[in-house]
C-alpha positions in Angstrom: 23.0 -19.0 5.4 26.1 -17.0 4.8 26.6 -14.5 7.8 30.2 -14.0 7.1 31.2 -10.1 7.3 31.6 -10.0 3.5 28.0 -11.1 2.9 25.1 -8.7 3.0 23.6 -10.3 6.1 27.0 -10.2 7.8 27.0 -6.4 7.2 23.6 -6.2 8.9 25.3 -7.1 12.1 28.5 -5.1 11.7 29.7 -3.0 14.6 30.1 -0.2 12.1 26.8 1.8 11.9 27.6 2.9 8.4 28.1 -0.5 7.2 24.7 -1.5 8.7 23.1 1.6 7.1 24.6 0.9 3.6 23.7 -2.9 3.8 19.9 -1.8 4.5 20.0 0.4 1.3 20.5 -2.7 -0.8 16.9 -3.7 -0.8 17.0 -5.9 -4.0 19.7 -8.1 -2.7 18.3 -8.1 0.8 14.8 -9.3 -0.2 16.3 -12.1 -2.1 18.1 -13.7 1.0 16.8 -12.3 4.0 13.8 -13.2 6.1 11.8 -11.3 8.6 13.8 -13.0 11.5 16.9 -11.8 10.1 15.9 -8.1 10.2 14.0 -7.9 13.7 16.9 -7.6 15.7 17.7 -4.4 13.9 14.5 -2.7 15.1 16.2 -2.5 18.5 19.4 -0.9 16.8 20.8 2.1 18.7 20.8 4.1 15.5 17.5 5.5 14.5 18.2 5.5 10.6 18.9 1.7 11.0 15.7 1.2 12.6 13.9 3.1 10.0 15.4 1.4 7.1 14.7 -1.7 8.7 11.0 -0.9 8.9 10.9 0.1 5.3 12.4 -3.3 4.4 10.2 -5.3 6.4 7.2 -3.4 4.7 8.7 -4.6 1.5 9.1 -8.1 2.6 5.5 -8.1 3.3 5.7 -10.8 5.8 2.8 -10.4 8.3 4.8 -12.4 11.1 6.7 -9.1 11.6 3.5 -7.1 12.4 3.6 -7.3 16.0 7.2 -6.1 16.0 6.2 -3.2 13.4 3.5 -2.2 15.8 6.0 -1.9 18.7 8.1 0.2 16.4 5.0 2.7 16.4 6.1 3.5 19.8 9.7 4.2 19.0 11.0 7.4 20.7 12.3 8.8 17.4 9.2 10.6 15.9 10.5 9.6 12.4 10.8 6.0 13.1 7.6 6.0 14.7 5.9 7.5 11.9 7.5 5.2 9.2 6.4 2.2 11.2 2.7 3.6 11.7 2.7 4.0 7.9 4.2 0.6 7.2 1.6 -1.2 9.4 -1.2 0.0 7.2 0.3 -2.1 4.3 -0.5 -5.4 5.8 -4.0 -6.5 4.7 -4.2 -10.3 5.5 -6.4 -12.4 7.9 -3.3 -13.0 10.0 -2.5 -9.2 10.1 -6.1 -8.3 11.1 -5.7 -10.5 14.3 -2.6 -8.8 15.2 -4.1 -5.4 14.7 -7.0 -6.1 16.8 -4.6 -7.5 19.4 -2.6 -4.2 19.1 -5.5 -2.1 20.0 -5.5 -3.5 23.5 -1.7 -2.9 23.9 -0.7 -0.8 27.2 1.0 1.8 24.7 -1.0 4.5 23.5 1.0 5.0 20.3 0.6 1.2 19.4 -3.1 1.4 20.0 -3.5 4.4 17.7 -1.3 2.7 15.0 -3.2 -0.4 15.1 -6.7 1.4 14.9 -5.3 3.5 12.2 -4.5 0.3 10.2 -8.0 -1.0 10.6 -9.8 1.4 8.8 -12.0 -0.3 6.4 -11.8 -3.6 8.2 -15.2 -5.0 9.0 -16.5 -7.7 10.9 -18.1 -8.1 14.4 -14.8 -8.5 16.4 -13.3 -5.2 14.6 -16.5 -3.2 15.3 -16.5 -4.4 18.9 -12.7 -3.6 19.4 -13.2 -0.2 17.8 -16.3 0.7 19.8 -14.4 0.0 23.1 -11.5 2.2 21.8 -13.8 5.2 21.2 -14.0 5.3 25.1 -10.1 5.1 25.4 -8.6 7.5 28.0 -6.0 8.7 25.5 -7.4 11.5 23.2 -5.4 10.3 20.0 -6.7 6.9 20.3 -10.3 8.1 20.8 -9.8 10.2 17.3 -8.7 7.3 15.3 -11.3 4.8 16.7 -14.1 7.3 15.7 -12.5 7.9 12.5 -12.2 4.0 12.0 -15.6 3.3 13.0 -17.0 6.0 10.4 -15.6 3.7 7.5 -17.8 0.8 8.9 -21.0 3.0 8.1 -22.9 0.5 10.3 -26.2 1.9 11.8 -25.5 0.3 15.3 -22.3 2.6 15.6 -24.7 5.7 15.5 -24.9 5.7 19.4 -21.2 5.7 19.8 -20.9 8.6 17.6 -23.6 10.4 19.6 -21.7 9.7 22.7 -18.5 11.0 21.1 -20.4 14.3 20.4 -20.0 15.0 24.2 -16.0 14.2 24.1 -13.8 16.9 25.5 -11.8 16.9 22.4 -12.9 19.1 19.7 -11.5 16.7 16.8 -13.2 13.8 18.3 -16.6 15.7 18.3 -15.8 17.0 14.6 -15.1 13.4 13.5 -18.4 12.2 15.1 -20.4 14.5 13.4 -18.7 13.7 10.1 -19.3 10.0 10.5 -23.1 10.7 11.6 -23.6 12.8 8.5 -22.9 9.9 6.3 -26.2 8.2 7.7 -29.7 8.7 6.2 -31.0 10.7 9.4 -34.5 12.2 9.9 -33.4 13.6 13.3 -31.0 16.3 12.8 -31.3 17.7 16.4 -27.6 16.6 17.1 -26.3 18.5 14.3 -28.5 21.6 15.4 -27.0 21.4 18.8 -23.6 21.0 17.8 -23.8 24.0 15.4 -23.5 25.9 18.7 -20.5 24.2 19.9 -17.5 26.2 21.4 -15.2 25.1 18.8 -15.6 26.7 15.4 -14.5 23.7 13.5 -17.1 21.4 15.1 -19.7 24.2 14.3 -18.7 24.2 10.9 -18.8 20.3 10.5 -22.3 20.6 12.0 -23.3 23.2 9.2 -22.0 20.6 6.6 -24.1 18.0 8.2 -27.1 20.0 8.1 -26.7 20.6 4.4 -26.7 16.9 3.6 -30.1 16.5 5.7 -32.6 19.2 4.6 -34.9 20.1 7.3 -36.8 23.2 8.6 -34.9 23.1 11.9 -31.6 22.9 9.9 -32.4 25.9 7.5 -33.2 28.1 10.7 -30.0 26.9 12.2 -28.3 27.9 9.0 -29.6 31.2 8.8 -28.5 31.7 12.5 -25.0 30.7 11.5 -24.8 33.4 9.0 -24.0 35.6 12.2 -21.4 33.3 13.5 -18.2 35.0 14.9 -16.1 33.0 12.7 -16.1 33.4 8.9 -15.4 30.1 8.3 -18.4 29.0 9.8 -20.4 31.8 8.2 -19.1 30.8 4.7 -20.2 27.3 5.4 -23.6 28.4 6.2 -23.8 30.5 3.0 -22.9 27.5 0.9 -25.3 25.1 2.7 -28.2 27.6 2.0 -27.1 27.7 -1.6 -26.9 24.1 -1.9 -30.5 23.6 -0.4 -31.6 26.5 -2.7 -33.2 28.4 0.3 -34.8 31.7 -0.7 -32.6 34.1 1.6 -31.9 36.9 -0.8 -32.1 39.5 2.0 -29.8 37.6 4.3 -27.2 37.1 1.7 -27.0 40.7 0.3 -24.4 41.9 2.7 -22.0 39.3 2.0 -21.6 40.5 -1.7 -19.5 43.3 -0.2 -17.7 41.4 2.4 -14.1 42.4 2.8 -13.1 38.7 2.5 -12.9 37.4 -1.1 -13.8 34.1 0.1 -17.1 35.2 1.4 -17.9 37.1 -1.6 -17.2 34.1 -3.5 -19.4 32.0 -1.4 -22.3 34.6 -1.8 -22.0 34.3 -5.4 -22.0 30.9 -5.4 -24.9 30.4 -3.2 -26.8 33.1 -5.6 -26.3 30.9 -8.7 -27.5 27.9 -6.8 -30.5 29.6 -5.5 -31.0 31.2 -8.9 -33.3 34.1 -7.9 -33.2 37.2 -10.3 -32.9 39.7 -7.5 -29.2 38.5 -7.1 -28.3 39.6 -10.8 -27.4 43.4 -9.6 -25.2 42.1 -7.0 -23.5 39.7 -9.2 -22.9 42.1 -11.9 -21.3 44.4 -9.5 -18.9 41.7 -8.6 -17.8 41.4 -12.1 -15.6 44.5 -11.4 -14.2 42.7 -8.2 -10.4 43.2 -7.6 -10.2 39.3 -6.9 -10.5 37.2 -10.3 -12.0 34.2 -8.4 -14.9 36.5 -7.4 -15.2 37.6 -11.0 -15.3 34.0 -12.3 -17.8 32.9 -9.8 -20.2 35.9 -10.5 -20.0 35.3 -14.0 -20.9 31.5 -13.6 -23.6 32.5 -11.3 -25.1 34.8 -13.7 -25.2 32.0 -16.3 -27.0 29.8 -13.9 -29.6 32.4 -13.2 -30.0 33.1 -16.9 -30.4 29.3 -17.7 -33.3 29.0 -15.3 -35.1 32.2 -16.0 -34.7 32.0 -19.9 -34.3 28.0 -20.6 -33.9 27.2 -24.3 -36.8 25.8 -25.9 
C-alpha cells in the first residue's frame, strides 16, 4: 500500500496537522483505499479535530472491528469528540458489534459504559437483558439512566421489578424513566404510580400522572383530582388533561382553570372539557372564544364542537 507523503494514506501520518485534517475530509477517496487499521492510530492524535474526523470516517467505513476503539473514544476528554464517538457507536448493528457493546457495559470507564448501553437500545436477548439489569444498579447516575431507558425498550415483563427498584433511585431522572417504562405494561396495580404522584420532583410527579391516565382506576382518578392542586402548574396541567382523557365528570373542579392566568392551563381546561363533553362547560368555553390567546380560542372552538356533536348527534 502506498504510504508515500504524496498518497492520501501518507498524508494521514503527516507531521502537519492541517495536512492530516484535510486528508480526512477526502472521505470518498479514503473509503476506497483505507482499512480500519489505517485509521485507528488517529484516534490517539493530539488534535481533537483529527480524532473527530477519524471517528466519522470509521463510522462511514462500518467495520465492526473498530467498535472497541470507538467505544474507548466515547471517553475522549474533548466533549465534541466524545459526543461524535457515542453517536457513531450506535450505527453498528451486527452480531459482532453486539458482543463488543455488551463487553463495553462492564468497562471501568463510566462514559464507555453509558455509550455502550445507549447503543444497546432495542437489542434483545437474555444476555443483553441480564447485562442491562446489572447496569441499572451502576454507581454512576448517567449509566443507570441509560440502563433503565434501554431496559424500557425490551418491554419484558420480568424487568418490572427492576423498574420498581429504580423508583427509589436518588436521581430524579432515573425515577422518571422508570415510571415511563412501567407505564408501557398492562398493569392492574397502580399503587406505584399513585405513590410517585407525590414524589418531591415535579417532573417525576408529572410522569406518574401521565402513567395514571394510561391505567384507569378509582385510586388513580382520586390521585389526579388531588394533583389539580399541585404547586407546579405543569403537574396540574397534566392532571387536567388526564382527567379529560379518562372523561371523568369533574365540572366543578375544572371551572377555576378556565380563567387561569396561564394560557397553557386555559387550553388544558378547554381540551378536557371537550373530551368530557358535558353541556355545563359550554358557557365557560364560549367565554374563552374572546380570549387574548389564539390557541385558547381555537381549543375552545374545537371543544364546543365536540360537545355539540355528542349532545346533538346527526341522525
